[in-house]
N, C-alpha and C positions, 0 to 999 in steps of 0.2 A: 039434765042440761046439756049436755055434751052430742046426745042424738040430735036435739033439736038444733045444736048451733051447726051440726052437717049439714041437716036437711036444709038450713036456711043459704049454706053454704054451697049446696049442691043447684038449688034452686037459682043464683047468683049464677052461677058458672052456666047452666039454662039459658038464663036470658041474656047473656055476654057471647054466646055462641051464635044465637039466631042474627043478630045484626054484622058481625063476623060473616059467616056465610053466605048472609042473603046478597050481599052484594058481588060476591064471584057468584053466585048463579046467576045474577041479571047480566054481569058480564057477558058470562059463557053464552047466554040466551042469546042477548043482542049479535055477540061475534059468530055465534051459527047461524044466525039470518044472514048476516050479510056475504058467510061464504056460500051458503043456499042460494042466495040471490047471483054469486057468480058462478057457481059450478052448474045447477040444478041448468039452465038454460045451452050449456055446453056439451053436458052430459046427455041432455035429451034428444039434441041435434045428432048426436053420435051415434044412440042408440037406435035412430029411426033407419040409419042405413045398414045397407047388405056388401057383404063382398061383391055382389055381378055389380050394386050401382057403384060401388069407389072403385072398381075395377077396368068398369065402362068410361068410368072420367079420367082416371090415370093415365089410359091408353091413348087421352088424345094429346098431340104435339103441342096444340095451342096451350093448354094447362101446365105439361111440364116446363115449356120454355118461360111460362110468365111467373110461375116459381123458384124457376131458376134464375129469373131475372132479380125477382124481388130481394131473394138471398144474398146475390152480386152486389147489388144497389144498395141493399142497406149495411153490407159489410163495408164497401167503399166509404159511404157515407158517414159511420164510425170511427173509419182512420183519419177522413176532414176534419171529422171534430174534435177529434185526439189532436190534431195540431195545430188548431184556431183556438180550440177552448181552455187548452190547459194554460197560455201565457194568462186569458183572461181570469183564468181562477185563481193564478198566482194574483194577481191586482186585487183580486176580491178577497181574499185571504189576509195578503199580508199588507196593503195599500191603508191609508189613514187619510186619504184623499177626501174632501168635502163631497168631491163629484163622485165616490163610490158609492151612495144610495141610488144616483140618479141610472149609474151603467147597472148596479144591481137591477134596478125595474127595467130597464131596457133589456137586459136578457131573461127575465120574466115574461116578459112580453108575449110572445108567440104563445104562451098558455094560455093567456087569456083570448086569443083573436079567433075566428071561426073558420074553420081551414079551409071553407069555402071561399072567407073573404083574405084569405093569407093567399090562396091562388091566385086571387085578383089581383093582388097588388104585387105580386111575383112577377106576373103576366106581363103588367104595365112598365116593372123594370126588364125585366129579362126576356121580352119578347120580341117581336122582331122589329118594330118601332120604337123597343123599350131603349132606356141609357145603355144599360151594361149589352144588351141584346146589338144596337148597332155598331158599339165599339167591339163585341167579338166577331163579330159578322167577316170583317176582313181577315182574322185568323183562322176562318173558316171552322168557328165555335159556333155552336145554336142552339137555344136550348128549348124552343119550342119542338114537341113532338120527337125529342131526344133521351137518350139516358142520362146526357148532362142537365137537363129539364127533370127528371126523377129525383136527382142526387140532389141539385138546390130545392127542391117543394120538399125533400125528405131532413134536408138537413135543418131549415127554416123552425118545422115544428117539434124537432128532435134536439136541438143543439142544448137547450134549456137544461136537461138531465144531466150534459154531459158538464156543463161551469158545474151545476150544484153539485154533482158527487164529487167532482176534482178540486172543487172549492173546500168542501168538507174533509178531504184527503190533507191537503195543506193546513187549515187551520189543524190538525190532529198532530201535526209533528213539533215536538218540543222544542221551543226556541233555546233553549240550555244546548242541547245536542251540536245545533247548529254554533252558537258560542263557543263552544268547545272548540269546536272545529278552526274556528277562526283563530282563537288562541292556541291552536297547533301551526299555524302559520299558512292555512288554507285560505286561497282566493276566495272570492264571491261566488263568483262560476262554477269554483272546483266544489265550495259548500253546496251549493246547489244541487249541481249534479252526483256527486259523491254520498251525499246525507238526504238533503232535502227530498230529492227526485224518489229516491228509492223506496225511502220512508211514504211517500203520498203514493205510490204505485197503484197501492191498492184501489184508492178512489177513482183514480185516473180508468183503471181497465173495469171497475166498474160501472164508471159512467159511461164508460165505451159500448157495455153490455145494455145498458137499459137503452141507451140512443139506438142500438142495433134494433133493438126489439121494438121501438117506437117508432123508427121508420119504416119497418119493413110491415108495417101493417096502417099507413098511411094512404088514404085513396084522394080527400076531398083538393088537397092542392095538387096533387099529381096529375088529378082527371083535368083540370083545369090548365095548368101550366103544361104540360107534357102530354097526358093520355096515350100516347104511343111511345114506346113499345107498351105493350099491356103486362103490366104487373098483376101480382096474384091479385090484391082485391079489387082491379078493375074488373079482370078478366073473370071476377068470382058476380061481380055486380051486373056484367055483360050477361051473366049465361041467366041471371037470375029476371034480367027482362026479355031475356028470348025464351027461355024454357022453364022458368018457372023455380020453385023450390027445390025439385029433384037434383038436377044435377049442380046446381048450383051450390046446395045445401053437402054435395059430396063432394065437391071440391075443396069446400071451406073445411070441412073435418080431416081432408087430406093435408090442407095447408096448414090445419091449428097444428096436426101431432109434427107436423114436421118442423115449424118455427118453435114449440113447447120444448121437441128434443133438443135443438141446437140450442133456446136458451137456457136450458137445464145444462147440456154439457160446457157451456161457456162458463156458466155460474160453477160449476162443480171445479171445473180446473182453476178458477182465479180462489178460489176456499181451499184448493188442495197446495197450491203452489205459495199463494201469500194469505196466511190465517187473517190477517190484519185486514183483509178487503170483505169479513162476513159481517153480514148486515142481517 
């Protein structure tokens, strides 16, 4: 009887392992498919390059200037997004206004707008005959075919990442800590500066990095609003139209390596200095 009982228990345990392990196998398989979908095209593109082809493209002044311009404009856009997006993130995180849902929908709107459509909309506003374009002209500021236009285009498509990440950072701050600071005589602004902002800094910096990463890859709205000076994505597209896959894929690999490196360095610095920013 004891042996039969042990056999029955063993069979029951075997039956329990199957449904427990099977979902994990399915999850790993599906996750692996997605990772392969992301990695394989990029690795394949890099594997097709030679040091000679990469060197030939890298020696071109136009390529170096375009890559540097993209890095510079993306970093500038990220800084502007921090300044403009942080107050809006505080509102979304703390406000109980009935208009909060509307504001939130407007913040997410650029994610649903095709980037060529965004470029046309921005051109109608910031172009030479646009409302902001006409107003800025007497000040010597022009958005068409200028760096200012590149920043405007990058900011439009990337600011949702900044606001969303910063909002999560502010929502993660324990209200009890803020109340404790108030009971100790700290002013509302002092609480925000000394308690809330430092605790939410991880979310803000993460949003800045995501904004940088999204901005540096933008092409659709940049082409329509600014086009010149050429950013790296625009230069890659021009090389593809003029010379085909060879030079364009070589520059794409160089640009991908540089942007990926800067992104990983920034993420590492944030995760090292601010452990709360890990995600």
